[in-house]
C-alpha positions as CSV (number, residue, x, y, z in Angstrom):
1,X,-4.4,75.4,19.1
2,X,-7.4,77.1,20.8
3,X,-9.6,76.1,18.0
4,X,-8.3,72.4,18.1
5,X,-9.3,72.3,21.9
6,X,-13.0,73.8,21.2
7,X,-13.5,71.4,18.2
8,X,-12.5,68.4,20.6
9,X,-14.5,69.7,23.3
10,X,-17.7,70.2,21.2
11,X,-17.0,66.5,19.6
12,X,-16.8,64.9,23.0
13,X,-20.0,67.0,24.3
14,X,-21.8,65.7,21.2
15,X,-20.7,62.0,21.8
16,X,-22.0,62.3,25.2
17,X,-25.0,63.9,24.5
18,X,-25.7,60.9,21.7
19,X,-24.8,58.5,24.4
20,X,-27.0,59.8,27.0
21,X,-29.7,60.3,24.6
22,X,-29.6,56.6,23.4
23,X,-29.8,55.3,27.2
24,X,-32.7,57.9,28.0
25,X,-35.0,57.4,24.9
26,X,-34.0,53.6,24.2
27,X,-37.2,51.6,23.4
28,X,-38.5,47.9,22.7
29,X,-40.2,47.6,19.8
30,X,-43.1,45.2,18.6
31,X,-43.8,44.7,14.9
32,X,-46.9,43.9,13.8
33,X,-47.7,43.1,9.8
34,X,-51.2,42.0,10.4
35,X,-54.5,43.8,11.5
36,X,-57.6,41.6,12.2
37,X,-60.6,43.8,11.7
38,X,-63.2,41.7,13.9
39,X,-67.1,41.4,14.0
40,X,-67.8,40.2,17.5
41,X,-71.4,39.1,18.8
42,X,-72.4,37.0,21.9
43,X,-75.5,35.7,23.0
44,X,-75.1,37.1,26.3
45,X,-77.2,40.7,26.3
46,X,-77.3,40.2,22.5
47,X,-73.8,41.8,22.2
48,X,-72.7,42.8,19.0
49,X,-69.7,45.3,18.3
50,X,-66.6,45.8,16.1
51,X,-62.7,45.4,17.5
52,X,-59.2,45.1,15.8
53,X,-56.2,43.0,16.8
54,X,-52.7,44.0,16.1
55,X,-50.7,40.8,15.4
56,X,-47.4,39.2,14.3
57,X,-47.3,36.7,11.7
58,X,-43.9,35.1,13.2
59,X,-44.6,35.7,17.0
60,X,-47.7,34.6,18.8
61,X,-46.8,35.6,22.1
62,X,-47.9,39.0,22.0
63,X,-50.8,41.1,20.9
64,X,-53.1,44.3,20.8
65,X,-56.5,44.7,21.2
66,X,-58.2,47.6,20.1
67,X,-62.2,48.3,20.9
68,X,-64.5,50.7,21.3
69,X,-64.0,53.5,24.4
70,X,-67.1,55.0,26.0
71,X,-67.4,57.2,23.3
72,X,-66.9,56.4,19.4
73,X,-64.0,58.6,18.7
74,X,-61.6,56.5,20.9
75,X,-60.4,53.2,20.9
76,X,-59.2,51.5,24.6
77,X,-56.1,49.6,23.8
78,X,-55.1,46.5,25.8
79,X,-51.8,45.0,25.1
80,X,-50.3,41.5,26.3
81,X,-46.6,40.1,26.0
82,X,-47.0,36.9,27.7
83,X,-43.3,37.2,28.8
84,X,-44.3,40.0,31.4
85,X,-45.5,43.1,29.8
86,X,-49.1,44.7,29.7
87,X,-50.3,47.8,28.4
88,X,-53.2,49.8,28.7
89,X,-53.8,53.0,27.0
90,X,-57.0,55.2,25.0
91,X,-56.1,56.5,21.3
92,X,-58.3,58.0,18.8
93,X,-59.5,55.9,16.1
94,X,-57.9,58.5,13.4
95,X,-54.4,58.2,15.2
96,X,-54.7,54.4,15.4
97,X,-55.2,53.7,12.2
98,X,-53.1,56.3,10.7
99,X,-50.1,55.8,13.1
100,X,-47.0,53.7,12.2
101,X,-45.8,54.0,15.7
102,X,-47.8,53.9,18.8
103,X,-45.3,55.1,21.7
104,X,-46.3,54.3,25.3
105,X,-44.7,56.1,28.6
106,X,-44.1,53.8,31.6
107,X,-47.1,55.3,33.1
108,X,-49.4,53.0,30.6
109,X,-47.2,50.0,31.0
110,X,-47.5,47.2,33.8
111,X,-46.0,44.2,34.9
112,X,-48.1,41.2,33.3
113,X,-48.3,38.3,35.7
114,X,-49.5,35.2,33.8
115,X,-51.7,32.7,36.0
116,X,-52.8,30.6,33.5
117,X,-49.0,29.0,32.9
118,X,-50.3,25.9,34.8
119,X,-53.7,25.9,33.0
120,X,-51.9,24.8,29.6
121,X,-52.4,21.3,30.6
122,X,-56.0,21.5,31.6
123,X,-57.0,22.0,28.2
124,X,-56.4,20.1,25.0
125,X,-56.6,20.9,20.9
126,X,-58.6,19.1,18.9
127,X,-58.3,18.8,15.1
128,X,-61.7,18.5,13.0
129,X,-62.7,17.3,9.4
130,X,-61.9,20.7,7.3
131,X,-65.0,23.1,6.9
132,X,-66.3,24.1,3.6
133,X,-67.4,27.7,3.0
134,X,-68.1,29.2,-0.3
135,X,-66.4,26.2,-1.9
136,X,-63.1,27.0,0.0
137,X,-61.9,24.3,2.5
138,X,-60.7,25.5,6.1
139,X,-58.9,24.1,8.5
140,X,-61.0,23.3,11.6
141,X,-59.8,23.0,15.6
142,X,-60.7,23.6,18.9
143,X,-59.4,24.1,22.4
144,X,-61.4,22.3,24.6
145,X,-61.4,21.6,28.6
146,X,-60.3,18.3,30.2
147,X,-62.6,19.0,33.0
148,X,-65.7,16.8,33.4
149,X,-68.7,18.2,31.7
150,X,-70.3,18.9,35.0
151,X,-67.3,21.2,36.3
152,X,-67.3,22.9,32.6
153,X,-71.3,23.7,33.2
154,X,-70.6,25.0,36.7
155,X,-67.8,27.3,35.7
156,X,-69.3,27.9,32.3
157,X,-66.3,26.7,30.5
158,X,-66.9,27.3,26.5
159,X,-64.8,25.5,23.9
160,X,-63.3,27.8,21.3
161,X,-63.4,26.6,17.7
162,X,-61.0,28.1,15.0
163,X,-62.0,28.0,11.2
164,X,-58.6,28.8,9.5
165,X,-57.2,29.5,6.3
166,X,-55.1,26.8,4.6
167,X,-53.3,29.5,2.4
168,X,-51.2,31.2,4.8
169,X,-49.2,28.4,6.5
170,X,-46.5,30.7,7.6
171,X,-49.0,32.2,10.1
172,X,-48.4,31.0,13.7
173,X,-51.6,30.0,15.4
174,X,-53.7,33.1,16.7
175,X,-53.2,32.6,20.5
176,X,-54.9,35.6,21.5
177,X,-55.5,34.4,25.2
178,X,-53.3,33.4,27.6
179,X,-54.5,29.8,27.9
180,X,-54.7,29.1,24.3
181,X,-51.1,30.2,24.3
182,X,-50.1,27.9,27.2
183,X,-52.2,25.2,25.6
184,X,-50.1,25.6,22.1
185,X,-46.7,25.8,23.8
186,X,-47.5,22.4,25.3
187,X,-49.2,20.6,22.1
188,X,-48.3,22.2,18.9
189,X,-50.4,19.8,17.0
190,X,-52.7,22.4,15.1
191,X,-51.9,23.9,11.8
192,X,-50.8,27.5,11.1
193,X,-52.9,29.8,9.2
194,X,-54.9,33.0,9.7
195,X,-58.4,32.5,11.3
196,X,-61.6,33.4,9.4
197,X,-64.1,32.7,12.3
198,X,-63.8,32.0,15.4
199,X,-66.7,30.6,17.3
200,X,-67.6,29.7,21.2
201,X,-69.6,26.6,22.2
202,X,-70.9,26.1,26.0
203,X,-71.0,22.6,27.7
204,X,-74.4,22.1,26.6
205,X,-73.6,22.3,23.1
206,X,-74.8,25.8,22.4
207,X,-73.1,28.7,20.5
208,X,-72.6,31.6,22.9
209,X,-70.3,34.1,20.3
210,X,-68.3,34.1,17.3
211,X,-65.7,36.5,15.7
212,X,-65.6,37.3,11.9
213,X,-62.4,38.1,10.7
214,X,-60.9,40.1,7.9
215,X,-57.2,40.1,7.8
216,X,-55.6,43.3,6.8
217,X,-51.6,43.7,5.9
218,X,-49.9,46.2,8.1
219,X,-46.6,47.8,9.1
220,X,-46.8,49.1,12.6
221,X,-45.0,49.1,16.0
222,X,-45.8,49.4,19.5
223,X,-43.0,50.7,21.4
224,X,-42.0,51.0,25.6
225,X,-39.6,52.5,27.3
226,X,-36.9,50.2,28.4
227,X,-36.7,51.3,31.9
228,X,-40.5,49.3,32.3
229,X,-39.5,46.2,29.9
230,X,-40.7,43.8,32.5
231,X,-39.4,40.8,30.2
232,X,-35.9,41.8,31.0
233,X,-34.7,40.0,34.3
234,X,-32.3,43.1,35.4
235,X,-35.6,45.1,35.5
236,X,-37.6,42.7,37.0
237,X,-35.2,42.0,39.6
238,X,-34.4,45.6,40.4
239,X,-38.2,46.2,40.7
240,X,-38.3,43.4,43.0
241,X,-35.5,44.8,45.6
242,X,-37.2,48.1,45.2
243,X,-40.6,46.8,46.4
244,X,-39.3,44.4,48.7
245,X,-37.5,47.1,50.8
246,X,-40.3,49.6,50.4
247,X,-42.5,46.9,51.6
248,X,-45.6,47.8,49.5
249,X,-45.3,45.0,46.5
250,X,-48.9,45.0,46.3
251,X,-49.6,48.6,45.8
252,X,-47.4,48.6,42.6
253,X,-49.7,48.4,39.5
254,X,-49.8,44.9,37.8
255,X,-52.2,43.2,35.4
256,X,-53.4,39.6,35.9
257,X,-55.4,37.6,33.4
């Protein structure tokens, strides 16, 4: 009888331990099935550097951007989920390339406030005739401002052109910036596909920069703890109550783009 009671107690303990562990260590996972190795060049200050995007072919409302930190051994990483989460962190390049899972703590996770939601109506997509590179045909489209030319010149607004692989029709458009994503949500007239080249044209018709992209198939994850998943309404509501009560809403870390 005693052995039976001990056995039952052990089972109960294990059950509650596993339950507690699942609550404490529950995480949200973002899956990436492609990496974009990017050669970036910009006219301003004659900048040239390499970077990496982690992207999902089936979900274009989040991505991770990694670029050189102040030293050559580490990446500075910036993750955005347009639904309300941002991550700023650093990682050695060796670990970044080798890791299957990039884990983050709540100290690296921020509430993301998308101030470009209304900007989607200020831009438009334009589809152009196909571009031929080395006898291969690519889609060509651009996102442009609807504002008057003088306004674009004054605000230094550029048009972003995409040269896109036709053989990747299941890959959603690469909406790496909030304005592009919001415009795409309103007007889904552009074709799917992985970009080969992205370049920028200013209001004077001059090229200001470009991104040359090499696609790499990967199987990686980014994780965040559930308690700082600001895409969840219960987390956001609870945070708002705490901030309102404490009267330091402006002191809480948030990322605005």
